[in-house]
C-alpha positions, 0 to 999 in steps of 0.5 A: 500500500506504500505506493498507493498511499504516497500517490493519494497524498498528492492527487487526493480522491481523484480518479487514478489508474492502478494495476492490481494482481488478483489470485483465485485459490481453489481447495481440493473440493473445487471451492474458491477462497473469498475474503470479506473486506474490512473497508466495505464489508463485501465479499470479493476476491483476494489481491491488491496494487502492484508496488513500484518495480514489483512484478505482477506475479510477486504482487499476487503472491505478496497480497495473498500472503498478507490477506490469507497467510497462504503461500502461492507456489504456482500461478497461471495467468488467465485474464486482464480486466479493465474499463468503465465496468470495473470503475470503483469508488472506495468507501473513503472516496478514493476513485479508481479505474483499475487494471486487474491482472488475474491468476489462478493459483494452481499450487499453494500451501500454508495456514489460513489466517485472517488479517486487518484487511480481511476479517473473514475468509471462507471457501465457496462452491460455485453454486453457493456464492455469497452476495457479490457485485455483478462485476465480481460475480462475473470475474469469479465465475470466469475463474471457476471456468478457468480452474475447471479447464486447468484441472481437465488438462 
């Protein structure tokens, strides 16, 4: 968050373009791990902003560890989302037009734990997802499809 906070001190709440890495993790039952966000109380995917000189892959690994305690061993790139459909204003008023680089974590390990950013983590099956924004639901359903395709290979 260092880079984002530094930039926000300069530009305030104005709309910014930030690049994020997102990683979808699936357990042995084929359920996806979602987080309940501390900023707005909504369920969503895990991920965050890429820091200066950080690779997208390293960002995904760092964010997942910070938010879940899990360590990613292997990632598969599957999507990049951007545009008006994904525009977001945070509860604090920060406005964002994100570019999200999305991965499926195909190998991971560690002990699941919550954090300040993610007070609740839970595994969800595709037919029992929590209430999601329409954009997050679309993205998570796309992740399920990619995960199934990877498993079939």
